[in-house]
PDB file of the backbone (N, CA, C, O) and the ligand in Angstrom, with CONECT records:
HET     ZN  A 101       1
ATOM      1  N   MET A   1     173.007 103.383  52.682  1.00  0.00           N
ATOM      2  CA  MET A   1     171.973 102.753  53.570  1.00  0.00           C
ATOM      3  C   MET A   1     171.138 103.794  54.392  1.00  0.00           C
ATOM      4  O   MET A   1     171.587 104.847  54.845  1.00  0.00           O
ATOM      5  N   ILE A   2     169.916 103.358  54.507  1.00  0.00           N
ATOM      6  CA  ILE A   2     168.993 104.305  55.154  1.00  0.00           C
ATOM      7  C   ILE A   2     169.210 104.204  56.710  1.00  0.00           C
ATOM      8  O   ILE A   2     169.205 103.125  57.303  1.00  0.00           O
ATOM      9  N   GLN A   3     169.383 105.305  57.258  1.00  0.00           N
ATOM     10  CA  GLN A   3     169.547 105.366  58.766  1.00  0.00           C
ATOM     11  C   GLN A   3     168.234 105.541  59.406  1.00  0.00           C
ATOM     12  O   GLN A   3     167.541 106.520  59.129  1.00  0.00           O
ATOM     13  N   LEU A   4     167.839 104.610  60.281  1.00  0.00           N
ATOM     14  CA  LEU A   4     166.563 104.668  61.031  1.00  0.00           C
ATOM     15  C   LEU A   4     166.925 104.675  62.540  1.00  0.00           C
ATOM     16  O   LEU A   4     167.735 103.899  63.049  1.00  0.00           O
ATOM     17  N   THR A   5     166.257 105.606  63.176  1.00  0.00           N
ATOM     18  CA  THR A   5     166.413 105.619  64.603  1.00  0.00           C
ATOM     19  C   THR A   5     165.446 104.645  65.191  1.00  0.00           C
ATOM     20  O   THR A   5     164.526 104.215  64.496  1.00  0.00           O
ATOM     21  N   LEU A   6     165.597 104.279  66.416  1.00  0.00           N
ATOM     22  CA  LEU A   6     164.673 103.327  67.004  1.00  0.00           C
ATOM     23  C   LEU A   6     163.198 103.932  67.138  1.00  0.00           C
ATOM     24  O   LEU A   6     162.213 103.199  67.043  1.00  0.00           O
ATOM     25  N   ALA A   7     163.102 105.226  67.350  1.00  0.00           N
ATOM     26  CA  ALA A   7     161.738 105.879  67.370  1.00  0.00           C
ATOM     27  C   ALA A   7     161.062 105.759  66.042  1.00  0.00           C
ATOM     28  O   ALA A   7     159.874 105.439  66.003  1.00  0.00           O
ATOM     29  N   TRP A   8     161.750 105.997  64.935  1.00  0.00           N
ATOM     30  CA  TRP A   8     161.174 105.854  63.640  1.00  0.00           C
ATOM     31  C   TRP A   8     160.830 104.382  63.256  1.00  0.00           C
ATOM     32  O   TRP A   8     159.798 104.106  62.644  1.00  0.00           O
ATOM     33  N   PHE A   9     161.694 103.503  63.622  1.00  0.00           N
ATOM     34  CA  PHE A   9     161.458 102.077  63.397  1.00  0.00           C
ATOM     35  C   PHE A   9     160.195 101.601  64.102  1.00  0.00           C
ATOM     36  O   PHE A   9     159.413 100.847  63.523  1.00  0.00           O
ATOM     37  N   VAL A  10     159.982 102.032  65.354  1.00  0.00           N
ATOM     38  CA  VAL A  10     158.763 101.681  66.129  1.00  0.00           C
ATOM     39  C   VAL A  10     157.558 102.355  65.488  1.00  0.00           C
ATOM     40  O   VAL A  10     156.509 101.734  65.315  1.00  0.00           O
ATOM     41  N   PHE A  11     157.706 103.568  65.153  1.00  0.00           N
ATOM     42  CA  PHE A  11     156.564 104.293  64.471  1.00  0.00           C
ATOM     43  C   PHE A  11     156.127 103.642  63.197  1.00  0.00           C
ATOM     44  O   PHE A  11     154.929 103.433  63.004  1.00  0.00           O
ATOM     45  N   ILE A  12     157.062 103.302  62.294  1.00  0.00           N
ATOM     46  CA  ILE A  12     156.749 102.598  61.043  1.00  0.00           C
ATOM     47  C   ILE A  12     156.130 101.244  61.268  1.00  0.00           C
ATOM     48  O   ILE A  12     155.180 100.879  60.576  1.00  0.00           O
ATOM     49  N   TYR A  13     156.660 100.463  62.248  1.00  0.00           N
ATOM     50  CA  TYR A  13     156.174  99.214  62.600  1.00  0.00           C
ATOM     51  C   TYR A  13     154.720  99.265  63.043  1.00  0.00           C
ATOM     52  O   TYR A  13     153.882  98.464  62.630  1.00  0.00           O
ATOM     53  N   LEU A  14     154.454 100.269  63.924  1.00  0.00           N
ATOM     54  CA  LEU A  14     153.091 100.413  64.340  1.00  0.00           C
ATOM     55  C   LEU A  14     152.077 100.818  63.272  1.00  0.00           C
ATOM     56  O   LEU A  14     150.953 100.323  63.186  1.00  0.00           O
ATOM     57  N   VAL A  15     152.576 101.771  62.456  1.00  0.00           N
ATOM     58  CA  VAL A  15     151.628 102.130  61.359  1.00  0.00           C
ATOM     59  C   VAL A  15     151.335 101.074  60.430  1.00  0.00           C
ATOM     60  O   VAL A  15     150.188 100.966  59.995  1.00  0.00           O
ATOM     61  N   VAL A  16     152.303 100.233  60.056  1.00  0.00           N
ATOM     62  CA  VAL A  16     152.069  99.100  59.155  1.00  0.00           C
ATOM     63  C   VAL A  16     151.179  98.073  59.827  1.00  0.00           C
ATOM     64  O   VAL A  16     150.287  97.500  59.202  1.00  0.00           O
ATOM     65  N   PHE A  17     151.430  97.849  61.102  1.00  0.00           N
ATOM     66  CA  PHE A  17     150.659  96.796  61.831  1.00  0.00           C
ATOM     67  C   PHE A  17     149.222  97.283  62.000  1.00  0.00           C
ATOM     68  O   PHE A  17     148.309  96.483  61.802  1.00  0.00           O
ATOM     69  N   LEU A  18     148.966  98.521  62.349  1.00  0.00           N
ATOM     70  CA  LEU A  18     147.644  99.051  62.583  1.00  0.00           C
ATOM     71  C   LEU A  18     146.908  99.106  61.183  1.00  0.00           C
ATOM     72  O   LEU A  18     145.734  98.744  61.116  1.00  0.00           O
ATOM     73  N   ALA A  19     147.529  99.515  60.164  1.00  0.00           N
ATOM     74  CA  ALA A  19     146.963  99.555  58.826  1.00  0.00           C
ATOM     75  C   ALA A  19     146.509  98.184  58.354  1.00  0.00           C
ATOM     76  O   ALA A  19     145.475  98.076  57.696  1.00  0.00           O
ATOM     77  N   GLY A  20     147.248  97.148  58.669  1.00  0.00           N
ATOM     78  CA  GLY A  20     146.886  95.743  58.430  1.00  0.00           C
ATOM     79  C   GLY A  20     145.598  95.337  59.157  1.00  0.00           C
ATOM     80  O   GLY A  20     144.686  94.758  58.566  1.00  0.00           O
ATOM     81  N   ILE A  21     145.555  95.637  60.367  1.00  0.00           N
ATOM     82  CA  ILE A  21     144.391  95.367  61.181  1.00  0.00           C
ATOM     83  C   ILE A  21     143.189  96.177  60.569  1.00  0.00           C
ATOM     84  O   ILE A  21     142.130  95.588  60.349  1.00  0.00           O
ATOM     85  N   LEU A  22     143.319  97.414  60.312  1.00  0.00           N
ATOM     86  CA  LEU A  22     142.221  98.142  59.716  1.00  0.00           C
ATOM     87  C   LEU A  22     141.741  97.599  58.441  1.00  0.00           C
ATOM     88  O   LEU A  22     140.530  97.449  58.278  1.00  0.00           O
ATOM     89  N   PHE A  23     142.593  97.286  57.510  1.00  0.00           N
ATOM     90  CA  PHE A  23     142.181  96.640  56.284  1.00  0.00           C
ATOM     91  C   PHE A  23     141.512  95.315  56.447  1.00  0.00           C
ATOM     92  O   PHE A  23     140.563  95.005  55.727  1.00  0.00           O
ATOM     93  N   PHE A  24     141.998  94.497  57.406  1.00  0.00           N
ATOM     94  CA  PHE A  24     141.295  93.248  57.748  1.00  0.00           C
ATOM     95  C   PHE A  24     139.916  93.445  58.316  1.00  0.00           C
ATOM     96  O   PHE A  24     138.972  92.727  57.988  1.00  0.00           O
ATOM     97  N   TRP A  25     139.817  94.483  59.218  1.00  0.00           N
ATOM     98  CA  TRP A  25     138.500  94.792  59.791  1.00  0.00           C
ATOM     99  C   TRP A  25     137.535  95.315  58.774  1.00  0.00           C
ATOM    100  O   TRP A  25     136.362  94.943  58.807  1.00  0.00           O
ATOM    101  N   ILE A  26     137.952  96.133  57.901  1.00  0.00           N
ATOM    102  CA  ILE A  26     136.997  96.697  56.840  1.00  0.00           C
ATOM    103  C   ILE A  26     136.578  95.576  55.953  1.00  0.00           C
ATOM    104  O   ILE A  26     135.394  95.511  55.626  1.00  0.00           O
ATOM    105  N   GLY A  27     137.452  94.667  55.522  1.00  0.00           N
ATOM    106  CA  GLY A  27     137.131  93.541  54.664  1.00  0.00           C
ATOM    107  C   GLY A  27     136.144  92.596  55.337  1.00  0.00           C
ATOM    108  O   GLY A  27     135.194  92.120  54.715  1.00  0.00           O
ATOM    109  N   TYR A  28     136.393  92.327  56.654  1.00  0.00           N
ATOM    110  CA  TYR A  28     135.520  91.505  57.385  1.00  0.00           C
ATOM    111  C   TYR A  28     134.120  92.044  57.544  1.00  0.00           C
ATOM    112  O   TYR A  28     133.164  91.280  57.414  1.00  0.00           O
ATOM    113  N   GLU A  29     133.953  93.310  57.816  1.00  0.00           N
ATOM    114  CA  GLU A  29     132.685  93.999  57.962  1.00  0.00           C
ATOM    115  C   GLU A  29     131.922  94.002  56.620  1.00  0.00           C
ATOM    116  O   GLU A  29     130.707  93.811  56.572  1.00  0.00           O
ATOM    117  N   MET A  30     132.681  94.226  55.542  1.00  0.00           N
ATOM    118  CA  MET A  30     131.943  94.207  54.247  1.00  0.00           C
ATOM    119  C   MET A  30     131.408  92.840  53.924  1.00  0.00           C
ATOM    120  O   MET A  30     130.294  92.685  53.422  1.00  0.00           O
ATOM    121  N   LEU A  31     132.231  91.841  54.223  1.00  0.00           N
ATOM    122  CA  LEU A  31     131.738  90.473  53.889  1.00  0.00           C
ATOM    123  C   LEU A  31     130.600  90.089  54.904  1.00  0.00           C
ATOM    124  O   LEU A  31     129.648  89.415  54.508  1.00  0.00           O
ATOM    125  N   ARG A  32     130.682  90.480  56.112  1.00  0.00           N
ATOM    126  CA  ARG A  32     129.586  90.146  57.076  1.00  0.00           C
ATOM    127  C   ARG A  32     128.323  90.829  56.655  1.00  0.00           C
ATOM    128  O   ARG A  32     127.271  90.189  56.683  1.00  0.00           O
ATOM    129  N   LYS A  33     128.341  92.090  56.263  1.00  0.00           N
ATOM    130  CA  LYS A  33     127.159  92.776  55.863  1.00  0.00           C
ATOM    131  C   LYS A  33     126.514  92.233  54.546  1.00  0.00           C
ATOM    132  O   LYS A  33     125.298  92.190  54.360  1.00  0.00           O
ATOM    133  N   ARG A  34     127.479  91.818  53.639  1.00  0.00           N
ATOM    134  CA  ARG A  34     126.854  91.261  52.398  1.00  0.00           C
ATOM    135  C   ARG A  34     126.164  89.889  52.699  1.00  0.00           C
ATOM    136  O   ARG A  34     125.106  89.570  52.157  1.00  0.00           O
ATOM    137  N   LEU A  35     126.808  89.121  53.572  1.00  0.00           N
ATOM    138  CA  LEU A  35     126.150  87.834  53.895  1.00  0.00           C
ATOM    139  C   LEU A  35     124.891  88.022  54.690  1.00  0.00           C
ATOM    140  O   LEU A  35     123.944  87.258  54.503  1.00  0.00           O
ATOM    141  N   ALA A  36     124.826  89.031  55.597  1.00  0.00           N
ATOM    142  CA  ALA A  36     123.632  89.217  56.346  1.00  0.00           C
ATOM    143  C   ALA A  36     122.476  89.704  55.493  1.00  0.00           C
ATOM    144  O   ALA A  36     121.323  89.322  55.697  1.00  0.00           O
ATOM    145  N   SER A  37     122.807  90.547  54.540  1.00  0.00           N
ATOM    146  CA  SER A  37     121.729  91.107  53.635  1.00  0.00           C
ATOM    147  C   SER A  37     121.209  89.979  52.731  1.00  0.00           C
ATOM    148  O   SER A  37     120.022  89.948  52.404  1.00  0.00           O
ATOM    149  N   GLU A  38     122.088  89.054  52.328  1.00  0.00           N
ATOM    150  CA  GLU A  38     121.630  87.938  51.502  1.00  0.00           C
ATOM    151  C   GLU A  38     120.692  87.025  52.301  1.00  0.00           C
ATOM    152  O   GLU A  38     119.688  86.540  51.779  1.00  0.00           O
ATOM    153  N   ASP A  39     121.024  86.809  53.527  1.00  0.00           N
ATOM    154  CA  ASP A  39     120.177  85.906  54.376  1.00  0.00           C
ATOM    155  C   ASP A  39     118.793  86.643  54.691  1.00  0.00           C
ATOM    156  O   ASP A  39     117.718  86.046  54.649  1.00  0.00           O
ATOM    157  N   SER A  40     118.918  87.969  55.003  1.00  0.00           N
ATOM    158  CA  SER A  40     117.676  88.604  55.393  1.00  0.00           C
ATOM    159  C   SER A  40     116.764  88.852  54.194  1.00  0.00           C
ATOM    160  O   SER A  40     115.568  89.075  54.382  1.00  0.00           O
ATOM    161  N   ARG A  41     117.266  88.821  53.021  1.00  0.00           N
ATOM    162  CA  ARG A  41     116.438  88.985  51.793  1.00  0.00           C
ATOM    163  C   ARG A  41     115.518  87.775  51.574  1.00  0.00           C
ATOM    164  O   ARG A  41     114.419  87.908  51.036  1.00  0.00           O
ATOM    165  N   GLN A  42     115.968  86.641  51.984  1.00  0.00           N
ATOM    166  CA  GLN A  42     115.255  85.368  51.723  1.00  0.00           C
ATOM    167  C   GLN A  42     114.194  85.083  52.797  1.00  0.00           C
ATOM    168  O   GLN A  42     113.291  84.271  52.595  1.00  0.00           O
ATOM    169  N   LEU A  43     114.320  85.750  53.910  1.00  0.00           N
ATOM    170  CA  LEU A  43     113.523  85.468  55.023  1.00  0.00           C
ATOM    171  C   LEU A  43     112.234  86.328  55.087  1.00  0.00           C
ATOM    172  O   LEU A  43     112.321  87.529  54.833  1.00  0.00           O
ATOM    173  N   ILE A  44     111.072  85.786  55.405  1.00  0.00           N
ATOM    174  CA  ILE A  44     109.835  86.462  55.621  1.00  0.00           C
ATOM    175  C   ILE A  44     109.317  86.019  56.876  1.00  0.00           C
ATOM    176  O   ILE A  44     109.225  84.814  57.112  1.00  0.00           O
ATOM    177  N   TYR A  45     108.939  86.968  57.777  1.00  0.00           N
ATOM    178  CA  TYR A  45     108.424  86.573  59.130  1.00  0.00           C
ATOM    179  C   TYR A  45     106.934  86.582  59.133  1.00  0.00           C
ATOM    180  O   TYR A  45     106.304  87.493  58.597  1.00  0.00           O
ATOM    181  N   CYS A  46     106.341  85.527  59.760  1.00  0.00           N
ATOM    182  CA  CYS A  46     104.926  85.448  59.863  1.00  0.00           C
ATOM    183  C   CYS A  46     104.430  86.543  60.718  1.00  0.00           C
ATOM    184  O   CYS A  46     105.024  86.844  61.754  1.00  0.00           O
ATOM    185  N   ARG A  47     103.253  87.212  60.283  1.00  0.00           N
ATOM    186  CA  ARG A  47     102.785  88.335  60.976  1.00  0.00           C
ATOM    187  C   ARG A  47     102.046  87.942  62.279  1.00  0.00           C
ATOM    188  O   ARG A  47     101.887  88.740  63.203  1.00  0.00           O
ATOM    189  N   ILE A  48     101.617  86.695  62.296  1.00  0.00           N
ATOM    190  CA  ILE A  48     100.899  86.208  63.483  1.00  0.00           C
ATOM    191  C   ILE A  48     101.786  85.683  64.558  1.00  0.00           C
ATOM    192  O   ILE A  48     101.709  86.118  65.707  1.00  0.00           O
ATOM    193  N   CYS A  49     102.674  84.704  64.183  1.00  0.00           N
ATOM    194  CA  CYS A  49     103.451  83.979  65.199  1.00  0.00           C
ATOM    195  C   CYS A  49     104.881  84.418  65.133  1.00  0.00           C
ATOM    196  O   CYS A  49     105.636  84.106  66.054  1.00  0.00           O
ATOM    197  N   GLY A  50     105.307  85.110  64.127  1.00  0.00           N
ATOM    198  CA  GLY A  50     106.736  85.549  64.025  1.00  0.00           C
ATOM    199  C   GLY A  50     107.733  84.536  63.583  1.00  0.00           C
ATOM    200  O   GLY A  50     108.931  84.810  63.648  1.00  0.00           O
ATOM    201  N   VAL A  51     107.315  83.364  63.128  1.00  0.00           N
ATOM    202  CA  VAL A  51     108.281  82.411  62.610  1.00  0.00           C
ATOM    203  C   VAL A  51     108.878  82.847  61.351  1.00  0.00           C
ATOM    204  O   VAL A  51     108.202  83.459  60.524  1.00  0.00           O
ATOM    205  N   ALA A  52     110.091  82.570  61.163  1.00  0.00           N
ATOM    206  CA  ALA A  52     110.837  82.982  59.961  1.00  0.00           C
ATOM    207  C   ALA A  52     110.430  81.978  58.866  1.00  0.00           C
ATOM    208  O   ALA A  52     110.531  80.768  59.072  1.00  0.00           O
ATOM    209  N   LEU A  53     109.988  82.456  57.750  1.00  0.00           N
ATOM    210  CA  LEU A  53     109.589  81.658  56.665  1.00  0.00           C
ATOM    211  C   LEU A  53     110.544  81.826  55.471  1.00  0.00           C
ATOM    212  O   LEU A  53     111.066  82.914  55.226  1.00  0.00           O
ATOM    213  N   THR A  54     110.747  80.785  54.776  1.00  0.00           N
ATOM    214  CA  THR A  54     111.352  80.910  53.501  1.00  0.00           C
ATOM    215  C   THR A  54     110.455  80.293  52.443  1.00  0.00           C
ATOM    216  O   THR A  54     109.610  79.448  52.737  1.00  0.00           O
ATOM    217  N   ALA A  55     110.657  80.739  51.186  1.00  0.00           N
ATOM    218  CA  ALA A  55     109.734  80.272  50.145  1.00  0.00           C
ATOM    219  C   ALA A  55     109.869  78.771  50.017  1.00  0.00           C
ATOM    220  O   ALA A  55     108.932  78.126  49.548  1.00  0.00           O
ATOM    221  N   SER A  56     110.932  78.208  50.391  1.00  0.00           N
ATOM    222  CA  SER A  56     111.113  76.719  50.190  1.00  0.00           C
ATOM    223  C   SER A  56     110.311  75.936  51.138  1.00  0.00           C
ATOM    224  O   SER A  56     109.807  74.878  50.762  1.00  0.00           O
ATOM    225  N   ILE A  57     110.133  76.409  52.457  1.00  0.00           N
ATOM    226  CA  ILE A  57     109.469  75.663  53.503  1.00  0.00           C
ATOM    227  C   ILE A  57     107.960  76.083  53.595  1.00  0.00           C
ATOM    228  O   ILE A  57     107.173  75.313  54.146  1.00  0.00           O
ATOM    229  N   ALA A  58     107.563  77.174  53.123  1.00  0.00           N
ATOM    230  CA  ALA A  58     106.173  77.611  53.279  1.00  0.00           C
ATOM    231  C   ALA A  58     105.490  77.227  51.954  1.00  0.00           C
ATOM    232  O   ALA A  58     106.063  77.336  50.870  1.00  0.00           O
ATOM    233  N   SER A  59     104.264  76.783  52.099  1.00  0.00           N
ATOM    234  CA  SER A  59     103.561  76.459  50.862  1.00  0.00           C
ATOM    235  C   SER A  59     102.869  77.684  50.321  1.00  0.00           C
ATOM    236  O   SER A  59     102.312  78.459  51.099  1.00  0.00           O
ATOM    237  N   THR A  60     102.881  77.880  49.086  1.00  0.00           N
ATOM    238  CA  THR A  60     102.388  79.017  48.441  1.00  0.00           C
ATOM    239  C   THR A  60     101.048  78.878  47.965  1.00  0.00           C
ATOM    240  O   THR A  60     100.714  77.841  47.392  1.00  0.00           O
ATOM    241  N   THR A  61     100.192  79.886  48.158  1.00  0.00           N
ATOM    242  CA  THR A  61      98.848  79.965  47.668  1.00  0.00           C
ATOM    243  C   THR A  61      98.763  81.285  46.827  1.00  0.00           C
ATOM    244  O   THR A  61      98.521  82.356  47.384  1.00  0.00           O
ATOM    245  N   GLY A  62      98.957  81.195  45.539  1.00  0.00           N
ATOM    246  CA  GLY A  62      99.077  82.388  44.650  1.00  0.00           C
ATOM    247  C   GLY A  62     100.317  83.097  45.049  1.00  0.00           C
ATOM    248  O   GLY A  62     101.402  82.516  45.013  1.00  0.00           O
ATOM    249  N   SER A  63     100.197  84.352  45.434  1.00  0.00           N
ATOM    250  CA  SER A  63     101.373  85.142  45.830  1.00  0.00           C
ATOM    251  C   SER A  63     101.528  85.117  47.381  1.00  0.00           C
ATOM    252  O   SER A  63     102.381  85.835  47.904  1.00  0.00           O
ATOM    253  N   LEU A  64     100.792  84.374  48.070  1.00  0.00           N
ATOM    254  CA  LEU A  64     100.740  84.342  49.547  1.00  0.00           C
ATOM    255  C   LEU A  64     101.444  83.062  49.979  1.00  0.00           C
ATOM    256  O   LEU A  64     101.351  82.016  49.336  1.00  0.00           O
ATOM    257  N   LEU A  65     102.178  83.201  51.140  1.00  0.00           N
ATOM    258  CA  LEU A  65     102.842  82.083  51.759  1.00  0.00           C
ATOM    259  C   LEU A  65     102.039  81.605  52.934  1.00  0.00           C
ATOM    260  O   LEU A  65     101.580  82.433  53.721  1.00  0.00           O
ATOM    261  N   ARG A  66     101.845  80.340  53.096  1.00  0.00           N
ATOM    262  CA  ARG A  66     101.151  79.787  54.198  1.00  0.00           C
ATOM    263  C   ARG A  66     102.133  79.333  55.262  1.00  0.00           C
ATOM    264  O   ARG A  66     102.984  78.481  55.005  1.00  0.00           O
ATOM    265  N   CYS A  67     102.017  79.904  56.469  1.00  0.00           N
ATOM    266  CA  CYS A  67     102.854  79.566  57.525  1.00  0.00           C
ATOM    267  C   CYS A  67     102.719  78.109  57.997  1.00  0.00           C
ATOM    268  O   CYS A  67     101.608  77.696  58.329  1.00  0.00           O
ATOM    269  N   PRO A  68     103.782  77.325  58.042  1.00  0.00           N
ATOM    270  CA  PRO A  68     103.567  75.923  58.528  1.00  0.00           C
ATOM    271  C   PRO A  68     103.265  75.772  59.988  1.00  0.00           C
ATOM    272  O   PRO A  68     102.774  74.729  60.421  1.00  0.00           O
ATOM    273  N   HIS A  69     103.556  76.818  60.770  1.00  0.00           N
ATOM    274  CA  HIS A  69     103.375  76.823  62.207  1.00  0.00           C
ATOM    275  C   HIS A  69     101.933  77.107  62.647  1.00  0.00           C
ATOM    276  O   HIS A  69     101.337  76.359  63.422  1.00  0.00           O
ATOM    277  N   CYS A  70     101.392  78.231  62.114  1.00  0.00           N
ATOM    278  CA  CYS A  70     100.048  78.592  62.543  1.00  0.00           C
ATOM    279  C   CYS A  70      99.025  78.586  61.402  1.00  0.00           C
ATOM    280  O   CYS A  70      97.825  78.704  61.650  1.00  0.00           O
ATOM    281  N   GLY A  71      99.471  78.453  60.200  1.00  0.00           N
ATOM    282  CA  GLY A  71      98.535  78.361  59.054  1.00  0.00           C
ATOM    283  C   GLY A  71      98.040  79.637  58.444  1.00  0.00           C
ATOM    284  O   GLY A  71      97.250  79.632  57.499  1.00  0.00           O
ATOM    285  N   SER A  72      98.516  80.744  58.998  1.00  0.00           N
ATOM    286  CA  SER A  72      98.060  82.070  58.362  1.00  0.00           C
ATOM    287  C   SER A  72      98.793  82.344  57.061  1.00  0.00           C
ATOM    288  O   SER A  72      99.896  81.852  56.826  1.00  0.00           O
ATOM    289  N   LEU A  73      98.152  83.138  56.232  1.00  0.00           N
ATOM    290  CA  LEU A  73      98.685  83.594  54.961  1.00  0.00           C
ATOM    291  C   LEU A  73      99.517  84.806  55.121  1.00  0.00           C
ATOM    292  O   LEU A  73      99.103  85.695  55.866  1.00  0.00           O
ATOM    293  N   ASN A  74     100.657  84.941  54.497  1.00  0.00           N
ATOM    294  CA  ASN A  74     101.550  86.068  54.628  1.00  0.00           C
ATOM    295  C   ASN A  74     101.892  86.458  53.257  1.00  0.00           C
ATOM    296  O   ASN A  74     102.073  85.599  52.393  1.00  0.00           O
ATOM    297  N   GLU A  75     101.995  87.803  52.999  1.00  0.00           N
ATOM    298  CA  GLU A  75     102.416  88.369  51.755  1.00  0.00           C
ATOM    299  C   GLU A  75     103.930  88.074  51.538  1.00  0.00           C
ATOM    300  O   GLU A  75     104.733  88.055  52.470  1.00  0.00           O
ATOM    301  N   ASP A  76     104.243  87.857  50.295  1.00  0.00           N
ATOM    302  CA  ASP A  76     105.665  87.645  49.975  1.00  0.00           C
ATOM    303  C   ASP A  76     106.326  88.942  49.646  1.00  0.00           C
ATOM    304  O   ASP A  76     106.675  89.160  48.486  1.00  0.00           O
ATOM    305  N   HIS A  77     106.523  89.835  50.613  1.00  0.00           N
ATOM    306  CA  HIS A  77     107.367  90.969  50.371  1.00  0.00           C
ATOM    307  C   HIS A  77     108.058  91.250  51.631  1.00  0.00           C
ATOM    308  O   HIS A  77     107.693  90.738  52.690  1.00  0.00           O
ATOM    309  N   HIS A  78     109.052  92.057  51.536  1.00  0.00           N
ATOM    310  CA  HIS A  78     110.005  92.288  52.615  1.00  0.00           C
ATOM    311  C   HIS A  78     109.716  93.592  53.256  1.00  0.00           C
ATOM    312  O   HIS A  78     109.302  94.556  52.612  1.00  0.00           O
ATOM    313  N   GLN A  79     109.953  93.614  54.604  1.00  0.00           N
ATOM    314  CA  GLN A  79     109.713  94.807  55.279  1.00  0.00           C
ATOM    315  C   GLN A  79     110.990  95.496  55.684  1.00  0.00           C
ATOM    316  O   GLN A  79     112.013  94.822  55.802  1.00  0.00           O
ATOM    317  N   GLY A  80     110.999  96.798  55.904  1.00  0.00           N
ATOM    318  CA  GLY A  80     112.125  97.507  56.485  1.00  0.00           C
ATOM    319  C   GLY A  80     113.373  97.377  55.684  1.00  0.00           C
ATOM    320  O   GLY A  80     113.377  97.004  54.511  1.00  0.00           O
ATOM    321  N   GLY A  81     114.440  97.703  56.375  1.00  0.00           N
ATOM    322  CA  GLY A  81     115.779  97.677  55.735  1.00  0.00           C
ATOM    323  C   GLY A  81     116.015  98.929  54.915  1.00  0.00           C
ATOM    324  O   GLY A  81     115.109  99.678  54.552  1.00  0.00           O
ATOM    325  N   LEU A  82     117.312  99.099  54.648  1.00  0.00           N
ATOM    326  CA  LEU A  82     117.652 100.277  53.812  1.00  0.00           C
ATOM    327  C   LEU A  82     118.048  99.849  52.475  1.00  0.00           C
ATOM    328  O   LEU A  82     118.368 100.683  51.629  1.00  0.00           O
TER     329      LEU A  82
HETATM  330 ZN    ZN A 101     102.736  81.737  61.656  1.00  0.00          ZN2+
END
């Protein structure tokens, strides 16, 4: 039988517990970033009033999207991001 002192038992318990929290945290951040990038890819912001547009709610005129709030035309391309 393996002999464990109380100090080693506490150390192993803490390492396993903290490793579990670390893996859960990393998985949560990866999922959150993936969902955030999918949401931001579909949004286009009006250059005049700043309303978030999606291709489904904005009427299209050629390659331009018409803002339903102010009526200005916006290009269908995304800004910024890495
Ligand atoms: Zn607008």
